[in-house]
C-alpha positions in Angstrom: 23.6 -38.1 25.9 20.9 -40.8 26.0 20.7 -43.6 23.4 17.9 -46.1 23.3 19.0 -49.1 21.2 16.6 -51.6 19.7 14.6 -51.8 22.9 11.9 -54.5 23.2 9.9 -55.3 26.3 6.8 -57.5 27.1 4.9 -58.1 30.4 5.4 -61.9 30.1 7.3 -64.4 28.1 4.6 -65.4 25.6 2.8 -62.1 25.1 3.1 -59.5 22.4 5.8 -56.8 23.3 4.5 -53.5 24.6 7.7 -51.9 23.3 9.0 -53.4 20.1 12.5 -52.5 18.7 12.5 -48.8 19.7 15.6 -46.8 18.9 16.0 -43.2 19.9 18.7 -40.6 20.6 18.0 -37.9 23.1 20.2 -34.8 23.0 20.8 -32.4 25.9 19.3 -28.9 25.9 15.9 -30.0 24.6 12.4 -30.7 26.0 10.9 -33.8 24.3 7.2 -34.6 24.2 6.4 -38.3 24.2 2.9 -38.7 22.8 0.8 -41.7 22.3 -2.6 -43.3 22.9 -3.5 -44.7 26.3 -2.0 -48.1 26.8 0.6 -47.8 24.0 3.6 -48.1 26.3 4.7 -44.5 27.1 5.0 -45.2 30.9 6.8 -48.5 30.1 9.3 -46.8 27.9 10.1 -44.2 30.6 10.6 -47.0 33.1 12.9 -48.8 30.7 14.9 -45.7 30.1 15.2 -45.2 33.9 16.4 -48.8 34.3 13.4 -49.8 36.4 12.4 -52.6 34.0 14.6 -55.2 32.3 14.1 -55.3 28.5 13.7 -58.5 26.6 16.3 -57.2 24.2 18.2 -54.0 23.6 19.7 -51.5 26.0 19.6 -47.9 27.2 22.9 -45.9 27.4 23.1 -42.8 29.5 26.4 -40.9 29.5 28.2 -44.1 28.6 26.5 -46.5 31.1 23.6 -49.0 30.7 20.8 -47.7 32.9 19.7 -51.2 33.8 22.9 -51.7 35.8 21.7 -48.9 38.1 25.1 -47.7 39.0 25.0 -45.0 41.7 26.7 -42.6 39.2 24.0 -43.3 36.7 21.0 -43.1 39.1 22.3 -39.7 40.3 21.8 -38.4 36.7 18.2 -39.6 36.3 15.0 -38.2 38.0 11.6 -39.6 37.3 8.3 -37.8 38.1 5.8 -40.7 38.0 2.1 -40.4 37.2 1.2 -41.7 40.6 3.1 -40.7 43.7 3.6 -42.5 47.0 5.2 -40.0 49.3 6.2 -40.4 53.0 4.4 -38.8 56.0 7.0 -36.1 56.4 7.3 -32.4 55.6 8.5 -31.2 52.2 11.7 -29.9 53.8 12.4 -33.2 55.6 11.9 -35.1 52.4 14.3 -32.8 50.5 16.9 -32.9 53.3 17.0 -36.7 53.4 16.9 -37.3 49.7 19.1 -34.5 48.3 22.5 -36.0 49.2 22.0 -38.7 46.5 22.1 -35.9 43.8 25.5 -34.1 43.6 24.1 -31.0 41.8 21.3 -30.4 44.3 20.3 -26.8 44.7 18.5 -25.4 47.8 17.9 -22.2 45.9 16.2 -24.1 43.0 14.0 -25.9 45.5 13.0 -22.7 47.2 12.3 -21.0 43.9 10.0 -23.8 42.6 8.1 -24.1 45.9 7.5 -20.3 45.8 6.3 -20.4 42.2 3.9 -23.2 43.1 2.8 -21.4 46.3 3.9 -24.2 48.7 5.5 -24.0 52.2 8.4 -26.4 52.8 6.9 -27.0 56.3 3.7 -28.6 54.8 3.4 -32.4 55.3 3.4 -34.4 52.1 0.7 -36.9 53.3 -1.7 -34.0 54.0 -1.4 -32.5 50.5 -3.9 -33.0 47.7 -2.7 -35.0 44.6 -2.0 -31.8 42.7 -0.1 -30.3 45.6 2.0 -33.5 46.0 2.9 -33.4 42.4 4.0 -29.8 42.7 6.1 -30.6 45.8 7.8 -33.6 44.2 8.3 -31.6 40.9 10.0 -28.9 42.9 12.3 -31.5 44.4 13.0 -33.2 41.0 13.9 -29.9 39.4 16.2 -29.0 42.2 18.2 -32.3 41.8 19.5 -30.9 38.5 19.9 -34.3 37.0 21.1 -34.7 33.4 17.9 -36.5 32.5 14.4 -35.6 33.8 11.5 -38.0 32.9 8.0 -36.7 33.6 4.9 -39.0 33.3 1.7 -37.0 32.8 3.0 -34.2 35.0 0.0 -31.9 34.5 -2.6 -34.4 35.7 -4.3 -33.1 38.9 -3.0 -29.5 38.3 -5.4 -26.6 38.0 -4.9 -23.9 35.3 -2.7 -21.6 37.3 -0.5 -24.5 38.4 -0.1 -25.7 34.8 1.1 -22.2 33.9 3.5 -22.3 36.8 4.7 -25.7 35.7 5.5 -24.4 32.2 7.4 -21.5 33.7 9.4 -23.7 36.0 10.4 -26.1 33.2 11.5 -23.3 31.0 13.6 -21.7 33.8 15.2 -25.0 34.7 16.4 -25.9 31.2 20.2 -25.9 30.5 22.4 -27.1 27.7 23.4 -30.1 29.9 19.9 -31.3 30.7 17.3 -33.2 28.6 13.6 -33.5 29.7 11.2 -36.1 28.3 7.5 -35.4 29.1 5.0 -38.2 28.5 1.5 -36.8 28.1 -1.9 -37.2 26.4 -2.8 -33.6 27.3 -0.9 -31.8 24.5 -2.7 -28.5 25.0 -1.1 -28.2 28.5 2.4 -28.2 26.9 1.8 -25.3 24.5 5.0 -24.4 22.8 7.4 -25.5 25.5 8.5 -28.6 23.5 11.4 -28.6 21.2 11.0 -32.2 19.9 8.1 -34.6 19.4 8.1 -38.4 19.8 5.0 -40.3 18.9 4.7 -43.9 20.0 2.2 -46.3 18.4 1.8 -50.1 18.8 3.9 -50.4 15.7 6.8 -48.4 17.2 8.0 -44.9 16.9 6.1 -43.1 14.0 7.5 -39.6 14.6 10.9 -38.5 15.9 11.4 -34.9 14.9 12.1 -31.4 16.1 9.3 -28.8 15.9 11.5 -26.9 13.4 11.7 -30.0 11.2 8.0 -30.6 11.5 7.1 -27.0 10.6 9.5 -27.2 7.5 7.6 -30.3 6.2 4.0 -29.7 7.2 1.6 -26.8 7.2 -1.3 -26.4 9.7 -4.1 -24.2 8.3 -7.8 -23.5 8.7 -9.7 -22.9 5.5 -12.9 -23.5 3.6 -11.0 -24.1 0.4 -12.0 -27.4 -1.3 -8.8 -27.4 -3.3 -6.7 -27.4 -0.1 -9.0 -30.0 1.4 -8.3 -32.3 -1.5 -4.6 -32.0 -0.9 -4.7 -32.3 2.9 -3.0 -35.2 4.7 -5.5 -34.9 7.5 -8.5 -32.7 8.1 -11.4 -32.2 10.5 -14.4 -29.9 10.2 -14.8 -26.6 12.1 -17.5 -23.9 12.2 -15.5 -21.9 9.6 -14.4 -24.7 7.3 -11.7 -27.3 8.0 -8.5 -27.6 10.1 -6.0 -29.2 7.8 -2.5 -30.6 7.8 -0.9 -30.1 4.4 2.6 -30.7 2.9 4.7 -27.6 3.2 5.4 -26.8 -0.4 6.4 -23.1 -0.2 8.8 -23.1 2.7 6.7 -20.9 4.9 6.3 -22.0 8.5 3.0 -22.3 10.4 2.5 -23.0 14.1 2.6 -26.8 14.8 -0.8 -27.9 16.1 0.1 -30.9 18.3 -3.5 -32.4 18.4 -3.6 -32.3 14.6 -0.1 -33.7 14.3 -1.0 -36.5 16.7 -4.2 -37.4 14.9 -2.4 -37.5 11.6 0.3 -39.9 13.1 -2.4 -42.2 14.5 -4.4 -42.3 11.3 -1.5 -42.5 8.9 1.6 -43.9 10.7 3.2 -45.3 7.6 3.1 -41.9 5.9 4.6 -40.2 9.0 7.5 -42.7 9.0 8.2 -42.2 5.3 8.1 -38.4 5.8 10.3 -38.1 9.0 12.1 -41.3 9.9 15.3 -42.4 8.3 16.3 -45.3 10.6 17.4 -48.6 9.1 14.2 -50.3 10.3 12.0 -47.8 8.5 14.0 -48.3 5.3 13.8 -52.0 5.5 10.1 -51.9 6.1 9.7 -49.9 3.0 8.0 -47.0 5.0 
């Protein structure tokens, strides 16, 4: 559905690229988590995918069209929920009524369902809502557009605990076999087990591109005081009862993927992660 091809981008002609030769394939029917340290380029990558920035090289193909061309038929298939919102001084209902015609699969019922889940009234004015309420209102609109591609940049920032639970429920209910969702976040605990696929971006590029099923088949996440296990661990951190560890999965049993541990391992040992999960030509040529 979505293909990112050797994408490179820099904020200036003579500066180091923020995004350097990134290649990805995004399939419908899955929720992707885009993880990375602050400033690594997650927001930039989402903007490039949406066609809001022009790459130095490479291109993004969505359903057969380059998103940078911003054809109406392509823009109708992309919805972006940015980290920071600038919404007009109108009611939620007015905003939806004016904006909905640009999206052919718009659903009044989906909008009403999302607003009800978030506890919002469509008569409320957007400019009088808190940051968290504005996010919930715009998220409701974005879900109701039923675009093929939904990009979310730090969607849980500004949300309280009940709202984060409502967010997870709404995303789960809105998934179809025709839609892909990419969620950029540094708050991995907020996402729980709602993700199907993990992307980890580092300054050196993508260091992990794998489904949770694939990750669980290759890595084990355990807590133990065993020194023997500690010696074999790929990454470990102390706890009150021993160590939390990431180990090679040698017996085929699956453990729950701990995203914080996975992310820490990727940051500390990116070359190892590439060699374990990536099979792209670039990784092969680099010897990783």
